[in-house]
C-alpha positions as CSV (number, residue, x, y, z in Angstrom):
1,X,100.4,108.1,122.4
2,X,101.3,110.3,119.5
3,X,101.5,109.0,115.9
4,X,103.9,110.5,113.4
5,X,103.9,109.8,109.7
6,X,107.1,109.5,107.7
7,X,108.2,108.2,104.3
8,X,110.4,105.1,104.3
9,X,111.6,102.7,101.6
10,X,110.8,99.0,102.1
11,X,112.5,96.2,100.2
12,X,109.9,93.9,98.7
13,X,112.3,91.0,98.8
14,X,113.4,90.9,102.4
15,X,111.2,93.5,104.1
16,X,114.0,95.7,105.5
17,X,113.5,99.4,105.8
18,X,115.8,102.2,104.5
19,X,115.6,105.9,105.2
20,X,116.5,106.8,101.6
21,X,116.2,105.1,98.2
22,X,119.1,103.3,96.6
23,X,119.4,101.0,93.7
24,X,120.4,98.0,95.9
25,X,119.0,96.8,99.2
26,X,121.8,97.0,101.9
27,X,120.5,93.9,103.7
28,X,119.7,91.3,101.1
29,X,121.6,92.7,98.1
30,X,118.6,92.7,95.7
31,X,118.5,95.3,93.0
32,X,115.6,97.7,92.4
33,X,113.4,96.4,95.2
34,X,113.1,99.5,97.4
35,X,109.6,100.9,97.3
36,X,108.4,104.2,98.9
37,X,105.7,103.8,101.5
38,X,104.2,105.9,104.3
39,X,104.6,104.2,107.6
40,X,103.0,105.1,110.9
41,X,105.2,105.1,114.0
42,X,103.8,105.0,117.5
43,X,105.8,107.0,120.1
44,X,105.4,107.6,123.7
45,X,105.4,104.3,125.6
46,X,108.8,102.7,124.7
47,X,107.2,99.3,125.1
48,X,106.3,98.7,121.5
49,X,103.0,98.6,119.7
50,X,100.5,96.1,120.9
51,X,101.9,95.6,124.4
52,X,99.1,94.6,126.7
53,X,100.9,95.1,130.0
54,X,101.0,91.4,130.8
55,X,104.2,89.6,131.5
56,X,104.6,86.0,130.3
57,X,105.3,83.5,133.1
58,X,108.4,81.3,133.0
59,X,107.4,77.6,133.1
60,X,109.1,74.2,133.1
61,X,108.1,71.1,131.0
62,X,106.3,69.6,134.0
63,X,104.0,72.6,134.4
64,X,103.0,72.7,130.7
65,X,99.7,71.0,129.8
66,X,99.6,69.3,126.4
67,X,96.3,68.8,124.8
68,X,96.4,65.7,122.5
69,X,93.6,66.9,120.1
70,X,93.0,64.7,117.2
71,X,93.4,66.1,113.7
72,X,90.5,67.1,111.6
73,X,90.3,64.7,108.6
74,X,89.2,66.5,105.6
75,X,88.2,63.5,103.5
76,X,90.6,64.6,100.7
77,X,93.1,61.9,101.2
78,X,95.9,63.6,99.2
79,X,95.6,66.8,101.1
80,X,95.5,65.0,104.4
81,X,98.7,63.2,103.4
82,X,100.5,66.4,102.6
83,X,99.4,68.0,105.9
84,X,100.7,65.0,107.8
85,X,97.4,63.2,108.6
86,X,94.9,66.1,108.8
87,X,94.3,69.6,109.9
88,X,95.9,70.6,113.2
89,X,94.0,73.0,115.5
90,X,95.7,76.4,115.8
91,X,97.9,75.8,112.7
92,X,98.5,78.3,110.0
93,X,98.9,77.0,106.5
94,X,99.9,79.1,103.5
95,X,99.2,77.8,100.0
96,X,100.7,79.4,96.9
97,X,100.5,78.7,93.2
98,X,100.1,80.2,89.7
99,X,96.9,82.1,88.9
100,X,94.1,79.8,87.9
101,X,95.8,76.7,89.1
102,X,93.0,75.8,91.5
103,X,93.9,77.2,94.9
104,X,90.4,78.6,95.6
105,X,88.7,75.5,94.3
106,X,90.8,73.3,96.5
107,X,90.1,75.3,99.7
108,X,86.4,75.6,98.8
109,X,86.2,71.8,98.5
110,X,88.2,71.5,101.8
111,X,85.7,73.7,103.7
112,X,82.8,71.8,102.1
113,X,84.3,68.5,103.3
114,X,84.9,69.6,106.9
115,X,81.8,71.7,107.3
116,X,79.9,68.5,108.1
117,X,81.9,68.0,111.4
118,X,83.2,71.5,112.4
119,X,82.3,75.2,111.9
120,X,84.0,76.9,109.0
121,X,84.3,80.4,107.5
122,X,85.5,81.5,104.1
123,X,86.8,85.1,104.0
124,X,87.4,86.4,100.4
125,X,88.9,89.7,99.3
126,X,89.3,89.0,95.6
127,X,85.9,87.7,94.6
128,X,82.3,88.6,95.4
129,X,79.9,86.2,97.2
130,X,78.0,85.7,93.9
131,X,81.2,84.5,92.2
132,X,81.8,82.0,94.9
133,X,78.3,80.7,94.7
134,X,78.6,80.2,91.0
135,X,81.7,78.1,91.6
136,X,80.0,76.2,94.3
137,X,77.1,75.4,91.9
138,X,79.6,74.1,89.4
139,X,81.2,71.9,92.0
140,X,77.9,70.7,93.4
141,X,78.5,72.3,96.9
142,X,75.7,74.7,97.0
143,X,73.8,72.8,99.8
144,X,76.9,72.7,102.1
145,X,76.4,74.6,105.4
146,X,79.3,76.9,104.9
147,X,79.6,80.6,106.0
148,X,81.2,83.2,103.7
149,X,82.0,86.9,104.1
150,X,83.7,89.5,101.9
151,X,86.2,91.6,103.9
152,X,89.7,92.9,103.6
153,X,90.2,94.8,106.8
154,X,92.2,92.5,109.1
155,X,90.8,94.0,112.3
156,X,87.2,93.6,111.2
157,X,88.1,90.0,110.0
158,X,89.3,89.2,113.5
159,X,86.1,90.7,115.0
160,X,84.0,88.5,112.7
161,X,86.0,85.4,113.6
162,X,85.6,86.1,117.3
163,X,81.8,86.3,116.8
164,X,81.4,83.3,114.5
165,X,84.2,81.2,116.2
166,X,85.0,78.9,113.3
167,X,87.4,76.0,113.7
168,X,88.7,76.2,110.2
169,X,89.2,79.5,108.4
170,X,90.2,80.4,104.9
171,X,91.7,83.8,103.9
172,X,91.7,84.3,100.1
173,X,94.0,86.0,99.7
174,X,96.6,87.7,102.0
175,X,97.6,90.2,99.3
176,X,94.2,91.9,99.6
177,X,94.2,92.2,103.4
178,X,95.4,95.3,105.2
179,X,95.6,96.8,108.7
180,X,95.0,100.4,109.9
181,X,98.2,100.3,111.8
182,X,100.1,100.9,108.6
183,X,99.4,103.5,105.9
184,X,100.9,101.5,103.0
185,X,98.8,99.9,100.3
186,X,97.5,96.4,100.6
187,X,99.9,93.9,99.2
188,X,103.0,95.8,100.2
189,X,105.7,94.1,102.2
190,X,104.8,95.8,105.5
191,X,101.1,95.1,105.1
192,X,101.7,91.4,104.3
193,X,104.0,91.0,107.3
194,X,101.8,92.8,109.8
195,X,98.5,91.2,108.6
196,X,100.0,87.7,108.7
197,X,101.4,88.3,112.2
198,X,97.9,89.3,113.5
199,X,96.3,86.2,112.0
200,X,99.1,83.9,113.3
201,X,98.8,85.4,116.8
202,X,95.0,84.9,116.8
203,X,95.3,81.3,115.5
204,X,97.7,80.3,118.4
205,X,95.5,82.0,121.0
206,X,92.1,80.6,119.8
207,X,93.0,77.3,118.3
208,X,91.5,78.1,114.9
209,X,93.1,76.4,111.9
210,X,93.8,79.1,109.3
211,X,94.5,78.5,105.6
212,X,96.0,81.6,103.8
213,X,96.2,81.9,100.0
214,X,99.3,83.7,98.8
215,X,100.2,85.0,95.4
216,X,103.5,83.9,93.7
217,X,106.1,85.8,91.8
218,X,107.1,85.1,88.2
219,X,109.9,82.8,89.6
220,X,107.2,80.7,91.3
221,X,108.1,81.7,94.9
222,X,105.6,83.2,97.4
223,X,105.2,86.9,96.9
224,X,106.3,89.1,99.8
225,X,109.1,88.8,102.3
226,X,110.6,85.5,103.1
227,X,109.7,86.0,106.7
228,X,106.1,85.0,105.8
229,X,107.3,81.4,105.3
230,X,109.0,81.4,108.7
231,X,105.9,82.8,110.5
232,X,103.4,80.1,109.3
233,X,103.4,76.4,110.3
234,X,103.0,74.9,106.8
235,X,103.9,76.1,103.3
236,X,102.2,74.3,100.4
237,X,102.8,74.9,96.7
238,X,100.1,74.0,94.2
239,X,101.8,73.1,90.9
240,X,100.8,72.1,87.4
241,X,100.4,73.2,83.9
242,X,97.2,74.9,82.6
243,X,97.2,72.5,79.6
244,X,97.5,69.4,81.9
245,X,94.6,68.2,84.0
246,X,96.8,67.0,86.8
247,X,97.8,69.2,89.8
248,X,100.5,68.5,92.4
249,X,100.3,69.8,95.9
250,X,103.8,69.9,97.5
251,X,104.8,70.6,101.1
252,X,108.0,72.5,101.5
253,X,107.6,73.3,105.2
254,X,105.5,71.4,107.7
255,X,105.8,71.6,111.5
256,X,103.3,68.8,112.0
257,X,104.4,66.3,109.3
258,X,107.0,65.3,106.7
259,X,108.3,67.9,104.3
260,X,108.5,67.3,100.5
261,X,105.3,65.2,100.7
262,X,103.4,65.2,97.4
263,X,99.6,65.0,96.8
264,X,98.2,64.5,93.3
265,X,94.8,65.8,92.1
266,X,93.0,65.8,88.7
267,X,91.2,69.0,87.7
268,X,87.9,67.9,86.1
269,X,84.8,69.7,85.2
270,X,83.3,69.0,88.6
271,X,86.4,70.2,90.5
272,X,89.5,68.6,91.9
273,X,89.5,64.8,92.4
274,X,92.0,62.8,94.3
275,X,94.4,60.5,92.3
276,X,94.8,57.4,94.3
277,X,97.5,55.8,92.1
278,X,99.8,58.6,91.0
279,X,102.4,56.2,89.4
280,X,99.8,55.3,86.7
281,X,99.6,58.8,85.4
282,X,103.3,59.4,85.1
283,X,103.9,56.2,83.1
284,X,103.3,56.2,79.3
285,X,103.0,52.5,78.6
286,X,104.1,52.1,75.0
287,X,102.9,49.2,72.9
288,X,106.5,48.3,72.4
289,X,109.8,49.4,73.9
290,X,111.2,52.6,72.4
291,X,114.7,54.0,72.4
292,X,115.4,56.8,74.9
293,X,112.8,55.9,77.4
294,X,113.5,54.4,80.9
295,X,111.4,54.0,84.0
296,X,112.6,55.6,87.3
297,X,111.4,54.8,90.8
298,X,111.6,58.1,92.6
299,X,110.4,59.1,96.0
300,X,108.3,62.1,97.1
301,X,108.0,62.4,100.8
302,X,107.0,59.0,102.1
303,X,105.6,57.7,98.8
304,X,107.5,55.9,96.0
305,X,106.5,56.9,92.5
306,X,107.2,55.5,89.0
307,X,107.9,58.1,86.4
308,X,109.1,57.9,82.8
309,X,112.4,59.6,81.9
310,X,112.8,60.3,78.2
311,X,116.0,61.4,76.4
312,X,116.6,62.6,72.9
313,X,120.2,62.7,71.6
314,X,120.7,64.3,68.2
315,X,123.6,65.7,66.1
316,X,124.4,69.3,67.0
317,X,125.2,72.0,64.4
318,X,126.2,74.5,67.1
319,X,129.6,75.3,68.6
320,X,128.2,74.6,72.1
321,X,125.7,71.7,72.0
322,X,122.5,72.2,73.9
323,X,121.7,70.6,77.2
324,X,118.0,71.0,77.9
325,X,116.1,69.5,80.8
326,X,112.4,69.6,81.8
327,X,111.7,68.4,85.3
328,X,115.4,67.8,86.1
329,X,118.4,70.0,87.1
330,X,120.3,71.2,84.0
331,X,123.7,71.5,85.7
332,X,123.4,67.9,86.9
333,X,122.8,66.6,83.4
334,X,126.0,68.3,82.2
335,X,127.9,66.7,85.1
336,X,126.4,63.2,84.3
337,X,127.4,63.5,80.7
338,X,131.0,64.2,81.8
339,X,130.9,61.1,84.0
340,X,129.5,59.1,81.0
341,X,132.4,60.2,78.9
342,X,135.1,59.6,81.5
343,X,134.0,56.2,83.0
344,X,132.1,54.6,80.1
345,X,134.0,56.1,77.1
346,X,130.7,57.4,75.6
347,X,131.0,60.9,74.1
348,X,128.2,63.4,73.5
349,X,130.3,66.6,73.0
350,X,128.9,66.9,69.4
351,X,125.4,66.0,70.3
352,X,122.4,68.0,71.6
353,X,120.9,66.3,74.6
354,X,117.2,66.8,75.7
355,X,115.9,65.1,78.8
356,X,112.2,65.2,80.0
357,X,110.2,63.8,82.8
358,X,106.8,62.7,81.5
359,X,103.7,64.2,83.0
360,X,105.1,67.5,84.3
361,X,106.8,65.8,87.3
362,X,109.8,67.6,88.8
363,X,112.5,65.2,90.2
364,X,115.1,66.8,92.5
365,X,116.7,63.7,94.1
366,X,120.0,62.3,92.9
367,X,118.5,58.8,92.6
368,X,117.5,59.7,89.1
369,X,121.1,59.7,87.8
370,X,121.1,56.0,86.6
371,X,117.8,56.3,84.8
372,X,118.9,59.6,83.0
373,X,122.2,58.2,81.8
374,X,120.4,55.0,80.6
375,X,117.9,57.0,78.7
376,X,120.7,59.1,77.1
377,X,122.6,56.0,76.0
378,X,119.5,54.3,74.7
379,X,118.7,57.3,72.5
380,X,122.3,57.6,71.4
381,X,122.5,54.0,70.3
382,X,118.8,54.0,69.0
383,X,118.2,50.8,70.9
384,X,115.3,50.3,73.3
385,X,116.0,49.0,76.8
386,X,114.7,45.6,78.0
387,X,111.0,45.3,78.6
388,X,109.8,45.6,82.2
389,X,113.0,47.3,83.4
390,X,113.2,50.0,86.2
391,X,116.2,51.8,87.5
392,X,117.3,54.0,90.3
393,X,120.7,55.0,91.8
394,X,123.0,57.9,92.3
395,X,126.1,58.1,90.1
396,X,129.2,59.6,91.6
397,X,132.0,61.5,89.9
398,X,134.3,58.4,90.2
399,X,131.8,56.3,88.2
400,X,130.4,54.4,91.2
401,X,126.7,53.8,91.7
402,X,125.8,54.9,95.2
403,X,122.8,53.7,97.2
404,X,119.8,55.8,98.0
405,X,117.2,55.7,100.7
406,X,114.1,53.6,100.8
407,X,115.3,51.1,98.2
408,X,113.0,48.3,99.4
409,X,109.9,50.5,99.2
410,X,110.8,51.5,95.6
411,X,111.3,47.9,94.6
412,X,107.9,46.9,96.1
413,X,106.2,49.7,94.1
414,X,107.9,48.5,90.9
415,X,106.7,44.9,91.5
416,X,103.2,46.1,92.2
417,X,103.0,47.7,88.8
418,X,104.2,44.6,87.0
419,X,107.8,45.3,86.4
420,X,110.0,42.2,86.2
421,X,113.6,43.5,86.4
422,X,115.4,46.3,88.4
423,X,118.9,47.6,88.1
424,X,119.8,49.1,91.5
425,X,122.9,50.0,93.5
426,X,124.5,46.9,95.2
427,X,124.0,48.4,98.6
428,X,120.2,48.5,98.0
429,X,120.1,44.8,97.0
430,X,120.8,43.0,100.2
431,X,119.9,39.4,101.0
432,X,116.7,40.6,102.8
433,X,115.5,42.4,99.7
434,X,113.8,39.6,97.8
435,X,110.6,40.4,96.0
436,X,108.6,37.7,94.2
437,X,108.4,38.2,90.5
438,X,111.1,40.9,90.4
439,X,114.7,40.2,89.3
440,X,117.1,42.5,91.2
441,X,120.4,43.3,89.4
442,X,122.9,44.9,91.7
443,X,125.6,47.1,90.2
444,X,128.6,48.9,91.6
445,X,129.9,50.8,88.6
446,X,128.2,52.8,85.9
447,X,129.7,50.6,83.2
448,X,128.1,47.6,84.8
449,X,124.7,49.2,84.8
450,X,124.9,50.2,81.2
451,X,125.8,46.7,80.1
452,X,122.7,45.4,81.8
453,X,120.3,47.5,79.8
454,X,120.1,44.9,77.0
């Protein structure tokens, strides 16, 4: 087979190839994303690169054998929760996050936990083995029977894996790995796509569970073409602020478990520690009730969580008052303020409105509407809500309070933390929803809910 080199332009947003450079990608429409690279094309067979000559057999459901292998439990309960109960053999998991957030620390602790029961291998392309040993000493993991290697060539990595035969493998990170099949630099779109494809193919054939560390862009998404997220089985995002000791691991894709599941860790001097009661860290229990603060019972995956929603409403000296949110969607706040004006006759057109979710939590569900509007009204009137009150519910454009899912689980979580009163949608307060020590106040309209705050 003859190999010919030619220059192509690859979009770093979608991975499409163009024969000439242009300011805009013709496939995805992104601007200034075409990068010049030297690609190697294989000619002569017509069957495509990597064709082995074998033809896949057509089968029926009855002829397919299913191996019901148990999951590998890592011992990190929050990680097992996000993965859906443990590590699945042959699965490929990609984890991304900001630099220094703790991705390498988490995976090093993961391998240390499972090394007692299965064989593991840590492949690093960003750090030396001495650096990893220093981290292991800090975490108290130096005596763990774990194997490590420094390598960036994906073909040599696969040879090492075939020789060592680990059951759990970590690649840190995919941006440093390259293949000889392409002449482009490591970290380019084509190298990312091809290297990941080789690792995924090997995982499915051998049953090795692979964890891949991926860099993120300034917008917080995984760097590289979006096809990477389609190729792997699970996509995890490690979130948190550098000034905050708490880290949140969120699943946005999972073929073996629920999506949008949330795991909470605390970054301490000795490494990451599991937070068994996340609701406690998101609640700022004040000595006395304060205006502009309400408690929301939200839901992340299969777990209800209690978070504090704070609002500050102040006179505006601008022609267009500011609407600022942290942890919530800004456009939804503007919509809710319009509903508050139309259906509760409460105006904020001359007020700056700031809304924050305490603890760095990000709430995306619509069930936070009632808590947000209650916090806004409490700050506007400078009057604290009733002690021991929690809220949840979606507010529609017609001023109705709409039900949300898992209302009973949210109420049980509130009662477990000592709350005595809950304002909820009427559809979530059925006769079967009776919890000892918790007064449930059903409401159908926004005006009714606001009247019950005091």
